[in-house]
C-alpha positions in Angstrom: 16.7 -75.2 -10.3 12.8 -75.2 -10.1 9.9 -73.9 -11.8 7.3 -71.3 -10.7 4.2 -69.7 -12.4 1.1 -68.0 -11.3 -1.8 -65.8 -11.9 -3.5 -63.1 -10.2 -6.9 -61.8 -11.5 -7.8 -58.2 -11.2 -11.1 -58.6 -12.6 -13.1 -60.7 -10.0 -12.7 -63.7 -12.2 -11.1 -66.9 -11.2 -7.8 -67.8 -12.2 -7.5 -69.8 -15.5 -6.3 -73.3 -13.6 -5.9 -74.8 -17.4 -3.4 -72.2 -18.0 -1.9 -72.9 -14.8 -1.5 -76.5 -15.6 0.0 -75.7 -19.5 2.6 -73.4 -17.8 3.8 -75.7 -15.0 3.9 -78.4 -17.8 6.2 -76.6 -19.6 8.3 -75.9 -16.7 8.7 -79.9 -16.1 12.1 -80.1 -16.9 13.2 -77.7 -14.3 11.7 -79.6 -11.7 11.4 -83.3 -12.1 11.0 -84.1 -8.4 7.6 -83.0 -7.5 4.8 -80.7 -9.5 2.4 -79.0 -7.1 -0.7 -76.2 -7.2 -2.4 -73.9 -5.2 -5.4 -71.3 -5.4 -6.8 -69.0 -3.6 -9.8 -66.7 -4.8 -8.0 -64.7 -7.5 -4.8 -66.3 -7.2 -3.3 -69.8 -8.2 0.1 -70.9 -8.3 2.2 -73.8 -9.9 5.5 -75.4 -8.9 7.9 -78.0 -10.2 10.6 -78.7 -7.8 14.2 -79.8 -7.8 15.2 -81.2 -4.5 18.4 -79.7 -3.2 17.7 -78.8 0.5 15.4 -80.7 2.6 14.5 -83.5 0.3 11.5 -84.6 2.4 8.1 -84.1 1.4 7.3 -81.4 3.9 9.6 -79.2 1.8 7.2 -79.8 -1.5 5.7 -76.4 -3.2 3.4 -74.4 -3.4 4.2 -74.4 0.5 1.6 -73.1 2.4 1.7 -71.8 6.1 -2.1 -72.0 7.4 -1.0 -70.0 10.8 0.4 -67.2 9.0 -1.7 -67.3 5.8 0.9 -67.4 3.3 1.6 -69.3 0.3 5.0 -69.8 -1.3 6.3 -70.9 -4.7 10.3 -70.2 -4.8 13.0 -70.9 -7.3 16.4 -70.8 -6.2 18.8 -71.2 -2.8 19.1 -69.0 0.1 22.5 -69.8 1.2 22.3 -68.3 4.7 18.9 -69.8 5.7 20.6 -71.6 8.7 21.4 -68.2 10.1 18.4 -66.8 9.3 16.1 -69.9 10.9 18.1 -69.5 14.2 16.9 -65.8 14.1 13.7 -66.5 13.4 13.3 -69.6 16.3 14.8 -67.0 18.7 11.7 -64.8 17.6 9.3 -67.2 18.6 8.9 -69.0 15.1 8.2 -72.8 14.5 9.2 -74.6 11.4 7.7 -77.8 10.1 10.7 -78.3 7.4 14.2 -78.2 7.4 14.9 -76.2 4.2 15.0 -72.9 3.0 11.9 -72.2 1.6 9.9 -71.9 4.8 12.5 -69.5 6.2 11.4 -67.3 3.5 7.7 -67.4 4.4 8.8 -66.9 8.3 11.2 -64.0 7.0 8.3 -62.2 5.0 6.1 -62.5 7.9 8.8 -61.2 10.4 10.4 -58.3 8.3 7.7 -57.8 5.6 9.4 -56.5 2.0 12.4 -56.1 3.7 13.2 -59.5 3.9 15.0 -59.9 0.8 17.9 -57.5 2.1 18.9 -60.2 4.6 18.7 -63.0 1.9 22.2 -64.2 0.4 21.4 -66.4 -2.5 19.9 -66.6 -5.9 16.0 -66.6 -6.1 12.9 -65.7 -7.6 9.7 -66.2 -5.7 6.0 -65.0 -5.5 4.2 -65.0 -1.8 0.5 -64.7 -1.7 -0.9 -62.7 1.6 -4.3 -64.3 2.0 -4.7 -61.6 4.7 -3.6 -58.7 2.9 -5.0 -60.1 -0.5 -1.8 -59.1 -2.1 1.0 -60.9 -4.1 4.6 -60.3 -3.2 7.2 -60.9 -6.0 10.9 -60.7 -5.7 14.3 -61.4 -7.8 17.8 -61.6 -6.5 20.4 -58.8 -6.4 21.9 -60.0 -9.8 18.8 -61.8 -11.4 20.6 -64.8 -11.5 17.0 -66.3 -11.6 14.4 -65.5 -14.0 11.2 -64.1 -13.5 8.9 -63.1 -16.3 5.9 -60.9 -16.3 2.8 -60.6 -18.4 0.3 -58.1 -16.9 -2.9 -56.1 -18.4 -6.2 -55.0 -17.0 -7.5 -58.2 -16.1 -4.9 -60.1 -14.8 -1.0 -60.6 -14.2 0.8 -63.8 -14.9 4.6 -64.8 -14.3 6.8 -67.8 -14.8 10.3 -68.8 -15.0 10.6 -69.2 -18.6 9.5 -67.3 -21.4 8.1 -70.5 -23.0 6.2 -71.3 -20.0 4.4 -67.6 -20.0 3.8 -68.1 -23.6 2.3 -71.9 -22.9 -0.4 -70.3 -20.7 -1.7 -68.0 -23.7 -3.0 -64.8 -24.3 0.4 -62.8 -24.5 1.2 -60.3 -26.9 3.8 -61.5 -28.9 4.8 -58.6 -31.2 8.0 -57.8 -31.2 9.5 -55.0 -28.8 12.0 -53.1 -31.3 13.8 -51.2 -28.6 14.5 -54.8 -27.1 15.3 -56.4 -30.5 17.9 -53.4 -30.9 19.4 -54.1 -27.5 19.5 -57.9 -28.4 21.4 -57.3 -31.6 23.9 -54.2 -30.2 24.5 -56.0 -26.7 25.7 -59.7 -27.6 22.0 -60.8 -27.5 21.3 -59.1 -23.9 17.9 -57.4 -23.4 18.3 -55.4 -20.1 15.2 -55.7 -17.8 12.4 -55.1 -17.6 12.4 -55.5 -21.4 12.0 -58.8 -23.3 12.0 -59.3 -27.1 8.1 -59.5 -27.0 6.2 -56.5 -26.3 3.6 -58.2 -24.0 6.2 -59.6 -21.7 8.6 -58.1 -19.1 11.3 -59.2 -16.6 11.0 -58.2 -12.8 14.8 -56.4 -12.9 17.2 -57.8 -10.5 17.2 -56.5 -6.6 13.6 -55.6 -7.3 10.7 -56.5 -5.6 7.0 -56.0 -6.6 3.9 -55.8 -4.6 0.5 -56.4 -6.6 -2.7 -55.9 -4.8 -5.7 -57.6 -5.8 -7.2 -54.8 -7.9 -4.2 -54.6 -10.0 -2.4 -51.9 -8.0 1.3 -52.2 -8.4 4.6 -50.9 -6.6 8.3 -51.7 -7.3 11.1 -51.2 -5.1 14.7 -51.5 -5.5 16.4 -53.0 -2.5 20.1 -53.1 -3.4 22.6 -51.3 -5.4 26.4 -52.2 -5.7 28.8 -50.1 -3.9 31.2 -48.8 -6.3 32.9 -46.3 -4.5 36.6 -46.0 -4.0 37.9 -46.7 -0.2 39.6 -43.5 1.6 42.9 -45.8 1.5 42.9 -48.2 -1.5 44.1 -51.6 -0.3 47.6 -52.8 -1.5 47.8 -55.6 -4.1 48.7 -58.2 -1.0 45.5 -57.0 0.8 43.2 -57.2 -2.5 44.4 -60.9 -3.2 43.7 -61.8 0.8 40.0 -60.1 0.5 39.2 -61.9 -2.5 40.7 -65.0 -1.6 38.4 -64.5 1.8 35.5 -63.8 0.0 35.5 -66.8 -2.3 36.2 -68.9 0.6 33.5 -67.4 2.6 30.8 -67.9 -0.7 31.4 -71.7 -1.2 31.5 -72.4 2.5 28.8 -70.4 4.0 26.4 -70.2 0.9 26.9 -72.6 -2.2 27.6 -75.5 -0.4 24.1 -75.3 1.4 23.0 -78.4 -0.1 21.5 -81.5 0.9 22.5 -83.8 -2.3 26.3 -84.3 -3.4 28.1 -81.1 -4.6 29.7 -81.2 -8.4 31.4 -78.6 -10.3 30.7 -78.1 -14.2 34.4 -77.7 -15.0 35.5 -76.5 -18.6 39.0 -76.2 -17.6 38.7 -72.5 -17.7 39.9 -70.1 -15.1 36.6 -69.8 -13.2 35.7 -73.2 -13.1 39.3 -74.5 -12.4 39.3 -71.8 -9.4 36.3 -73.3 -7.9 37.7 -76.7 -8.2 40.8 -75.6 -6.2 39.0 -73.9 -3.5 36.6 -76.7 -3.1 38.9 -79.5 -3.2 40.0 -78.9 0.7 36.7 -78.7 1.7 34.6 -81.3 -0.3 35.4 -85.1 0.0 35.1 -87.2 -3.0 34.5 -83.9 -5.4 32.7 -84.7 -8.4 33.7 -82.8 -11.7 31.5 -82.8 -15.0 32.8 -81.7 -18.4 30.9 -81.8 -21.3 32.2 -81.5 -25.0 30.9 -81.6 -28.5 31.5 -83.2 -31.8 33.9 -81.4 -34.4 32.1 -80.6 -37.6 35.1 -81.9 -40.0 39.0 -82.0 -40.4 40.9 -78.8 -39.8 37.9 -76.9 -37.9 38.1 -75.9 -34.2 38.0 -78.2 -31.4 34.4 -78.5 -29.9 35.4 -79.4 -26.7 38.3 -78.6 -23.7 39.1 -82.0 -22.4 42.3 -81.6 -22.7 42.2 -78.5 -20.0 39.7 -80.1 -17.6 41.7 -83.6 -17.4 44.7 -81.6 -16.1 42.6 -79.8 -13.4 40.9 -83.0 -12.4 43.9 -85.0 -12.3 45.9 -82.1 -10.2 42.7 -82.2 -7.5 42.0 -85.7 -7.9 38.4 -85.3 -8.3 36.0 -88.4 -9.5 35.7 -86.4 -13.3 33.0 -87.4 -15.8 33.2 -86.5 -19.5 30.4 -86.3 -21.6 30.8 -86.1 -25.2 27.7 -85.3 -27.1 27.3 -86.2 -30.6 26.0 -84.0 -33.4 23.1 -86.6 -34.2 22.2 -85.7 -30.4 22.0 -81.9 -30.6 20.2 -82.1 -34.0 17.7 -84.5 -32.1 17.2 -82.2 -29.5 16.3 -79.1 -31.5 13.1 -77.8 -31.8 11.7 -79.8 -34.6 14.3 -82.1 -35.2 14.3 -85.9 -35.7 15.7 -89.2 -34.5 16.4 -91.4 -37.0 13.4 -93.1 -36.7 11.9 -89.9 -37.8 9.9 -89.4 -34.4 9.9 -86.1 -33.4 11.6 -85.0 -30.0 10.8 -82.4 -27.6 13.2 -79.8 -27.2 15.3 -79.9 -24.0 
């Protein structure tokens, strides 16, 4: 997880670097390993890095490719970056880093806005094209990684979180009544592009947006789920085999793309237990983590699932870590919460 933010001015003014700094500071918890910024004419970027692939400084962001005249801020992981890197090398591109971030830059230069169709992963990124003087924004197929936008006649701002966007200032914070209706009727879900705030929108999943320096904006949906039925429906055994193969492919080729140890947040439920079972044969010294909360009194519902996660950890011989979080710790981390010494604690 990383944090990205930026501003593109349409009115000839320079970006508000103070706002970029405030947004970046709000994103610090998303990326504790490095903080960077970049500006070029009407455009400014901020980035907070959590190092997962290529832990060296050469993969720090904002990443600038001087030869291609492109700059990038990126949050996420491109699982098939090694295959794409090989393809780009064959096209004559050279690389100064070993990670997936630079692959995005080269892929954009090689294939333009359609580069996203080649990416398997979870991502939200922004590319500034110095030659074309335009900003390119993209979000993964299912919208796993967030990207919030605030645009008016003078500028576009974006950030990985709503609090970060608000920290930049100048956002219309009136409630959007349609979004509020969605929030209360769809179990707190507000479908993109709306948010609960009138002045903030989300880039929809599987969508790219190109913004020129004069404010002209175009959007393109690059993927949609093919939910059509096969002419000859598979048998139950064929479905099971296909599902098993797809899960293994996702784990082996994609989600194991990391230069840090791999672990699983294990609740003991079906999803996380399935992941542990599949990974146990592919990852040596697999680490699992379970989190529980202190109950609120006798006779109340348990607030942890340790009895189930312990069984899975034992079955697959993982290196298991259990963390019990007390009510006092929870309260101290809430906005406006206090520790026992009455010092205000920042939200997590």
